[in-house]
Backbone atoms as SQL, in Angstrom:
CREATE TABLE atoms (id INTEGER PRIMARY KEY, chain TEXT, resi INTEGER, resn TEXT, atom TEXT, x REAL, y REAL, z REAL);
INSERT INTO atoms VALUES
  (1, 'A', 1, 'UNK', 'N', 114.339, -61.725, -167.842),
  (2, 'A', 1, 'UNK', 'CA', 113.131, -62.434, -167.475),
  (3, 'A', 1, 'UNK', 'C', 113.357, -63.931, -167.681),
  (4, 'A', 2, 'UNK', 'N', 113.109, -64.681, -166.652),
  (5, 'A', 2, 'UNK', 'CA', 113.320, -66.123, -166.717),
  (6, 'A', 2, 'UNK', 'C', 112.199, -66.803, -167.488),
  (7, 'A', 3, 'UNK', 'N', 112.576, -67.781, -168.299),
  (8, 'A', 3, 'UNK', 'CA', 111.572, -68.535, -169.038),
  (9, 'A', 3, 'UNK', 'C', 110.839, -69.525, -168.149),
  (10, 'A', 4, 'UNK', 'N', 111.566, -70.091, -167.212),
  (11, 'A', 4, 'UNK', 'CA', 110.982, -71.077, -166.316),
  (12, 'A', 4, 'UNK', 'C', 111.140, -70.606, -164.888),
  (13, 'A', 5, 'UNK', 'N', 110.067, -70.653, -164.163),
  (14, 'A', 5, 'UNK', 'CA', 110.115, -70.255, -162.774),
  (15, 'A', 5, 'UNK', 'C', 110.579, -71.435, -161.938),
  (16, 'A', 6, 'UNK', 'N', 111.629, -71.239, -161.156),
  (17, 'A', 6, 'UNK', 'CA', 112.158, -72.310, -160.318),
  (18, 'A', 6, 'UNK', 'C', 111.236, -72.484, -159.119),
  (19, 'A', 7, 'UNK', 'N', 110.739, -73.697, -158.973),
  (20, 'A', 7, 'UNK', 'CA', 109.865, -73.996, -157.851),
  (21, 'A', 7, 'UNK', 'C', 110.720, -74.514, -156.711),
  (22, 'A', 8, 'UNK', 'N', 110.666, -73.834, -155.594),
  (23, 'A', 8, 'UNK', 'CA', 111.498, -74.232, -154.465),
  (24, 'A', 8, 'UNK', 'C', 110.759, -75.101, -153.463),
  (25, 'A', 9, 'UNK', 'N', 109.437, -75.034, -153.447),
  (26, 'A', 9, 'UNK', 'CA', 108.661, -75.838, -152.510),
  (27, 'A', 9, 'UNK', 'C', 107.818, -76.837, -153.281),
  (28, 'A', 10, 'UNK', 'N', 107.758, -78.040, -152.765),
  (29, 'A', 10, 'UNK', 'CA', 106.972, -79.072, -153.422),
  (30, 'A', 10, 'UNK', 'C', 105.512, -79.016, -153.025),
  (31, 'A', 11, 'UNK', 'N', 104.718, -79.723, -153.781),
  (32, 'A', 11, 'UNK', 'CA', 103.303, -79.837, -153.475),
  (33, 'A', 11, 'UNK', 'C', 103.083, -81.093, -152.637),
  (34, 'A', 12, 'UNK', 'N', 102.220, -81.021, -151.644),
  (35, 'A', 12, 'UNK', 'CA', 101.897, -82.242, -150.908),
  (36, 'A', 12, 'UNK', 'C', 101.322, -83.290, -151.862),
  (37, 'A', 13, 'UNK', 'N', 101.750, -84.506, -151.707),
  (38, 'A', 13, 'UNK', 'CA', 101.268, -85.581, -152.569),
  (39, 'A', 13, 'UNK', 'C', 102.130, -85.835, -153.784),
  (40, 'A', 14, 'UNK', 'N', 103.138, -85.011, -154.043),
  (41, 'A', 14, 'UNK', 'CA', 104.104, -85.266, -155.125),
  (42, 'A', 14, 'UNK', 'C', 105.315, -85.939, -154.494),
  (43, 'A', 15, 'UNK', 'N', 105.646, -87.097, -154.987),
  (44, 'A', 15, 'UNK', 'CA', 106.765, -87.857, -154.438),
  (45, 'A', 15, 'UNK', 'C', 107.854, -88.000, -155.486),
  (46, 'A', 16, 'UNK', 'N', 109.093, -87.915, -155.048),
  (47, 'A', 16, 'UNK', 'CA', 110.259, -88.006, -155.919),
  (48, 'A', 16, 'UNK', 'C', 111.269, -88.974, -155.317),
  (49, 'A', 17, 'UNK', 'N', 112.109, -89.540, -156.190),
  (50, 'A', 17, 'UNK', 'CA', 113.219, -90.357, -155.737),
  (51, 'A', 17, 'UNK', 'C', 114.494, -89.600, -156.057),
  (52, 'A', 18, 'UNK', 'N', 115.276, -89.272, -155.040),
  (53, 'A', 18, 'UNK', 'CA', 116.534, -88.543, -155.232),
  (54, 'A', 18, 'UNK', 'C', 117.639, -89.538, -155.560),
  (55, 'A', 19, 'UNK', 'N', 118.248, -89.373, -156.729),
  (56, 'A', 19, 'UNK', 'CA', 119.312, -90.266, -157.178),
  (57, 'A', 19, 'UNK', 'C', 120.610, -90.050, -156.413),
  (58, 'A', 20, 'UNK', 'N', 120.826, -88.843, -155.937),
  (59, 'A', 20, 'UNK', 'CA', 122.065, -88.546, -155.218),
  (60, 'A', 20, 'UNK', 'C', 122.024, -89.081, -153.784),
  (61, 'A', 21, 'UNK', 'N', 120.909, -88.840, -153.104),
  (62, 'A', 21, 'UNK', 'CA', 120.793, -89.252, -151.710),
  (63, 'A', 21, 'UNK', 'C', 120.168, -90.638, -151.537),
  (64, 'A', 22, 'UNK', 'N', 119.608, -91.172, -152.639),
  (65, 'A', 22, 'UNK', 'CA', 118.938, -92.478, -152.631),
  (66, 'A', 22, 'UNK', 'C', 117.830, -92.527, -151.579),
  (67, 'A', 23, 'UNK', 'N', 117.024, -91.458, -151.587),
  (68, 'A', 23, 'UNK', 'CA', 115.909, -91.348, -150.652),
  (69, 'A', 23, 'UNK', 'C', 114.664, -90.885, -151.393),
  (70, 'A', 24, 'UNK', 'N', 113.518, -91.097, -150.751),
  (71, 'A', 24, 'UNK', 'CA', 112.240, -90.625, -151.270),
  (72, 'A', 24, 'UNK', 'C', 111.944, -89.282, -150.618),
  (73, 'A', 25, 'UNK', 'N', 111.486, -88.332, -151.428),
  (74, 'A', 25, 'UNK', 'CA', 111.176, -86.994, -150.928),
  (75, 'A', 25, 'UNK', 'C', 109.759, -86.618, -151.309),
  (76, 'A', 26, 'UNK', 'N', 109.079, -85.920, -150.418),
  (77, 'A', 26, 'UNK', 'CA', 107.781, -85.359, -150.776),
  (78, 'A', 26, 'UNK', 'C', 108.041, -83.943, -151.247),
  (79, 'A', 27, 'UNK', 'N', 107.737, -83.692, -152.506),
  (80, 'A', 27, 'UNK', 'CA', 108.051, -82.398, -153.097),
  (81, 'A', 27, 'UNK', 'C', 109.474, -82.400, -153.613),
  (82, 'A', 28, 'UNK', 'N', 109.771, -81.545, -154.582),
  (83, 'A', 28, 'UNK', 'CA', 111.126, -81.535, -155.163),
  (84, 'A', 28, 'UNK', 'C', 112.122, -80.788, -154.279),
  (85, 'A', 29, 'UNK', 'N', 112.814, -81.514, -153.412),
  (86, 'A', 29, 'UNK', 'CA', 113.828, -80.897, -152.558),
  (87, 'A', 29, 'UNK', 'C', 115.166, -80.777, -153.267),
  (88, 'A', 30, 'UNK', 'N', 115.493, -81.744, -154.096),
  (89, 'A', 30, 'UNK', 'CA', 116.774, -81.755, -154.803),
  (90, 'A', 30, 'UNK', 'C', 116.571, -81.280, -156.243),
  (91, 'A', 31, 'UNK', 'N', 117.657, -80.868, -156.914),
  (92, 'A', 31, 'UNK', 'CA', 117.549, -80.403, -158.305),
  (93, 'A', 31, 'UNK', 'C', 116.978, -81.478, -159.230),
  (94, 'A', 32, 'UNK', 'N', 116.324, -81.048, -160.280),
  (95, 'A', 32, 'UNK', 'CA', 115.694, -81.946, -161.234),
  (96, 'A', 32, 'UNK', 'C', 116.649, -82.952, -161.839),
  (97, 'A', 33, 'UNK', 'N', 117.909, -82.585, -162.007),
  (98, 'A', 33, 'UNK', 'CA', 118.885, -83.502, -162.608),
  (99, 'A', 33, 'UNK', 'C', 119.196, -84.680, -161.695),
  (100, 'A', 34, 'UNK', 'N', 118.822, -84.575, -160.421),
  (101, 'A', 34, 'UNK', 'CA', 119.141, -85.611, -159.447),
  (102, 'A', 34, 'UNK', 'C', 117.931, -86.406, -158.984),
  (103, 'A', 35, 'UNK', 'N', 116.808, -86.323, -159.708),
  (104, 'A', 35, 'UNK', 'CA', 115.629, -87.011, -159.198),
  (105, 'A', 35, 'UNK', 'C', 114.766, -87.606, -160.300),
  (106, 'A', 36, 'UNK', 'N', 114.004, -88.619, -159.925),
  (107, 'A', 36, 'UNK', 'CA', 112.950, -89.194, -160.757),
  (108, 'A', 36, 'UNK', 'C', 111.624, -88.759, -160.154),
  (109, 'A', 37, 'UNK', 'N', 110.642, -88.523, -160.977),
  (110, 'A', 37, 'UNK', 'CA', 109.316, -88.195, -160.473),
  (111, 'A', 37, 'UNK', 'C', 108.702, -87.045, -161.221),
  (112, 'A', 38, 'UNK', 'N', 107.538, -86.649, -160.854),
  (113, 'A', 38, 'UNK', 'CA', 106.828, -86.987, -159.622),
  (114, 'A', 38, 'UNK', 'C', 106.057, -88.292, -159.742),
  (115, 'A', 39, 'UNK', 'N', 105.861, -88.917, -158.604),
  (116, 'A', 39, 'UNK', 'CA', 105.058, -90.125, -158.480),
  (117, 'A', 39, 'UNK', 'C', 103.835, -89.802, -157.638),
  (118, 'A', 40, 'UNK', 'N', 102.785, -90.586, -157.819),
  (119, 'A', 40, 'UNK', 'CA', 101.530, -90.341, -157.117),
  (120, 'A', 40, 'UNK', 'C', 101.573, -90.800, -155.660),
  (121, 'A', 41, 'UNK', 'N', 102.479, -91.720, -155.335),
  (122, 'A', 41, 'UNK', 'CA', 102.530, -92.223, -153.960),
  (123, 'A', 41, 'UNK', 'C', 103.980, -92.445, -153.543),
  (124, 'A', 42, 'UNK', 'N', 104.158, -92.531, -152.245),
  (125, 'A', 42, 'UNK', 'CA', 105.487, -92.804, -151.690),
  (126, 'A', 42, 'UNK', 'C', 105.987, -94.178, -152.156),
  (127, 'A', 43, 'UNK', 'N', 105.078, -95.149, -152.229),
  (128, 'A', 43, 'UNK', 'CA', 105.451, -96.503, -152.638),
  (129, 'A', 43, 'UNK', 'C', 105.968, -96.536, -154.073),
  (130, 'A', 44, 'UNK', 'N', 105.314, -95.769, -154.962),
  (131, 'A', 44, 'UNK', 'CA', 105.796, -95.702, -156.349),
  (132, 'A', 44, 'UNK', 'C', 107.186, -95.095, -156.407),
  (133, 'A', 45, 'UNK', 'N', 107.423, -94.051, -155.626),
  (134, 'A', 45, 'UNK', 'CA', 108.741, -93.412, -155.604),
  (135, 'A', 45, 'UNK', 'C', 109.801, -94.359, -155.055),
  (136, 'A', 46, 'UNK', 'N', 109.431, -95.176, -154.065),
  (137, 'A', 46, 'UNK', 'CA', 110.388, -96.132, -153.504),
  (138, 'A', 46, 'UNK', 'C', 110.791, -97.183, -154.532),
  (139, 'A', 47, 'UNK', 'N', 109.922, -97.466, -155.485),
  (140, 'A', 47, 'UNK', 'CA', 110.203, -98.454, -156.532),
  (141, 'A', 47, 'UNK', 'C', 110.828, -97.829, -157.777),
  (142, 'A', 48, 'UNK', 'N', 111.220, -96.577, -157.709),
  (143, 'A', 48, 'UNK', 'CA', 111.705, -95.852, -158.883),
  (144, 'A', 48, 'UNK', 'C', 112.856, -96.564, -159.592),
  (145, 'A', 49, 'UNK', 'N', 113.822, -97.045, -158.858),
  (146, 'A', 49, 'UNK', 'CA', 114.973, -97.703, -159.477),
  (147, 'A', 49, 'UNK', 'C', 114.577, -99.045, -160.085),
  (148, 'A', 50, 'UNK', 'N', 113.668, -99.778, -159.436),
  (149, 'A', 50, 'UNK', 'CA', 113.183, -101.040, -159.998),
  (150, 'A', 50, 'UNK', 'C', 112.404, -100.783, -161.290),
  (151, 'A', 51, 'UNK', 'N', 111.570, -99.750, -161.263),
  (152, 'A', 51, 'UNK', 'CA', 110.786, -99.391, -162.445),
  (153, 'A', 51, 'UNK', 'C', 111.713, -99.007, -163.596),
  (154, 'A', 52, 'UNK', 'N', 112.747, -98.218, -163.304),
  (155, 'A', 52, 'UNK', 'CA', 113.699, -97.812, -164.341),
  (156, 'A', 52, 'UNK', 'C', 114.431, -99.028, -164.910),
  (157, 'A', 53, 'UNK', 'N', 114.832, -99.953, -164.052),
  (158, 'A', 53, 'UNK', 'CA', 115.528, -101.158, -164.517),
  (159, 'A', 53, 'UNK', 'C', 114.624, -102.009, -165.401),
  (160, 'A', 54, 'UNK', 'N', 113.353, -102.140, -165.011),
  (161, 'A', 54, 'UNK', 'CA', 112.404, -102.906, -165.821),
  (162, 'A', 54, 'UNK', 'C', 112.199, -102.260, -167.189),
  (163, 'A', 55, 'UNK', 'N', 112.066, -100.944, -167.207),
  (164, 'A', 55, 'UNK', 'CA', 111.864, -100.238, -168.480),
  (165, 'A', 55, 'UNK', 'C', 113.101, -100.307, -169.357),
  (166, 'A', 56, 'UNK', 'N', 114.277, -100.229, -168.754),
  (167, 'A', 56, 'UNK', 'CA', 115.512, -100.351, -169.536),
  (168, 'A', 56, 'UNK', 'C', 115.621, -101.726, -170.171),
  (169, 'A', 57, 'UNK', 'N', 115.260, -102.767, -169.426),
  (170, 'A', 57, 'UNK', 'CA', 115.304, -104.123, -169.960),
  (171, 'A', 57, 'UNK', 'C', 114.316, -104.288, -171.117),
  (172, 'A', 58, 'UNK', 'N', 113.121, -103.728, -170.966),
  (173, 'A', 58, 'UNK', 'CA', 112.136, -103.781, -172.050),
  (174, 'A', 58, 'UNK', 'C', 112.672, -103.060, -173.286),
  (175, 'A', 59, 'UNK', 'N', 113.287, -101.907, -173.084),
  (176, 'A', 59, 'UNK', 'CA', 113.823, -101.132, -174.201),
  (177, 'A', 59, 'UNK', 'C', 114.962, -101.878, -174.891),
  (178, 'A', 60, 'UNK', 'N', 115.845, -102.476, -174.106),
  (179, 'A', 60, 'UNK', 'CA', 116.978, -103.201, -174.688),
  (180, 'A', 60, 'UNK', 'C', 116.536, -104.405, -175.509),
  (181, 'A', 61, 'UNK', 'N', 115.398, -104.975, -175.174),
  (182, 'A', 61, 'UNK', 'CA', 114.914, -106.161, -175.878),
  (183, 'A', 61, 'UNK', 'C', 113.829, -105.850, -176.898),
  (184, 'A', 62, 'UNK', 'N', 113.555, -104.594, -177.147),
  (185, 'A', 62, 'UNK', 'CA', 112.527, -104.194, -178.104),
  (186, 'A', 62, 'UNK', 'C', 113.161, -104.076, -179.489),
  (187, 'A', 63, 'UNK', 'N', 112.762, -104.925, -180.440),
  (188, 'A', 63, 'UNK', 'CA', 113.391, -104.892, -181.765),
  (189, 'A', 63, 'UNK', 'C', 113.141, -103.588, -182.521),
  (190, 'A', 64, 'UNK', 'N', 112.136, -102.822, -182.139),
  (191, 'A', 64, 'UNK', 'CA', 111.874, -101.549, -182.828),
  (192, 'A', 64, 'UNK', 'C', 112.940, -100.505, -182.537),
  (193, 'A', 65, 'UNK', 'N', 113.777, -100.717, -181.509),
  (194, 'A', 65, 'UNK', 'CA', 114.770, -99.728, -181.118),
  (195, 'A', 65, 'UNK', 'C', 116.184, -100.098, -181.524),
  (196, 'A', 66, 'UNK', 'N', 116.334, -101.147, -182.291),
  (197, 'A', 66, 'UNK', 'CA', 117.674, -101.556, -182.728),
  (198, 'A', 66, 'UNK', 'C', 117.902, -101.118, -184.170),
  (199, 'A', 67, 'UNK', 'N', 119.092, -100.614, -184.433),
  (200, 'A', 67, 'UNK', 'CA', 119.427, -100.129, -185.783),
  (201, 'A', 67, 'UNK', 'C', 119.859, -101.230, -186.719),
  (202, 'A', 68, 'UNK', 'N', 120.237, -102.384, -186.196),
  (203, 'A', 68, 'UNK', 'CA', 120.723, -103.476, -187.038),
  (204, 'A', 68, 'UNK', 'C', 119.569, -104.066, -187.849),
  (205, 'A', 69, 'UNK', 'N', 119.797, -104.392, -189.104),
  (206, 'A', 69, 'UNK', 'CA', 118.758, -105.049, -189.897),
  (207, 'A', 69, 'UNK', 'C', 118.379, -106.392, -189.294),
  (208, 'A', 70, 'UNK', 'N', 117.182, -106.819, -189.545),
  (209, 'A', 70, 'UNK', 'CA', 116.693, -108.086, -189.005),
  (210, 'A', 70, 'UNK', 'C', 117.588, -109.232, -189.481),
  (211, 'A', 71, 'UNK', 'N', 117.897, -110.153, -188.594),
  (212, 'A', 71, 'UNK', 'CA', 118.688, -111.317, -188.943),
  (213, 'A', 71, 'UNK', 'C', 120.187, -111.093, -188.877),
  (214, 'A', 72, 'UNK', 'N', 120.634, -109.883, -188.520),
  (215, 'A', 72, 'UNK', 'CA', 122.060, -109.603, -188.439),
  (216, 'A', 72, 'UNK', 'C', 122.426, -109.298, -186.984),
  (217, 'A', 73, 'UNK', 'N', 123.492, -109.874, -186.534),
  (218, 'A', 73, 'UNK', 'CA', 123.979, -109.639, -185.187),
  (219, 'A', 73, 'UNK', 'C', 124.704, -108.298, -185.166),
  (220, 'A', 74, 'UNK', 'N', 124.288, -107.325, -184.314),
  (221, 'A', 74, 'UNK', 'CA', 124.926, -106.020, -184.313),
  (222, 'A', 74, 'UNK', 'C', 126.369, -106.047, -183.829),
  (223, 'A', 75, 'UNK', 'N', 126.793, -107.153, -183.181),
  (224, 'A', 75, 'UNK', 'CA', 128.176, -107.248, -182.704),
  (225, 'A', 75, 'UNK', 'C', 129.123, -107.700, -183.808),
  (226, 'A', 76, 'UNK', 'N', 128.587, -108.230, -184.906),
  (227, 'A', 76, 'UNK', 'CA', 129.438, -108.669, -186.011),
  (228, 'A', 76, 'UNK', 'C', 129.762, -107.493, -186.908),
  (229, 'A', 77, 'UNK', 'N', 130.971, -107.492, -187.471),
  (230, 'A', 77, 'UNK', 'CA', 131.372, -106.400, -188.377),
  (231, 'A', 77, 'UNK', 'C', 131.227, -106.794, -189.808);
């Protein structure tokens, strides 16, 4: 008995960005490992890579996520 039921057809109005094909899809056409989403609109899905880049930049510059003590450069040994 499977724990998770594999959904083969998407729902109308669910948008995904496929990382492999670099396209926007309505419904999950590609495997979950190859996509971002779901998004509420096609436009949001089209901006998926920009959104990810913005969030990565915020994360990289967030002092709460760095292991180095305050005032110490993590590149120094």
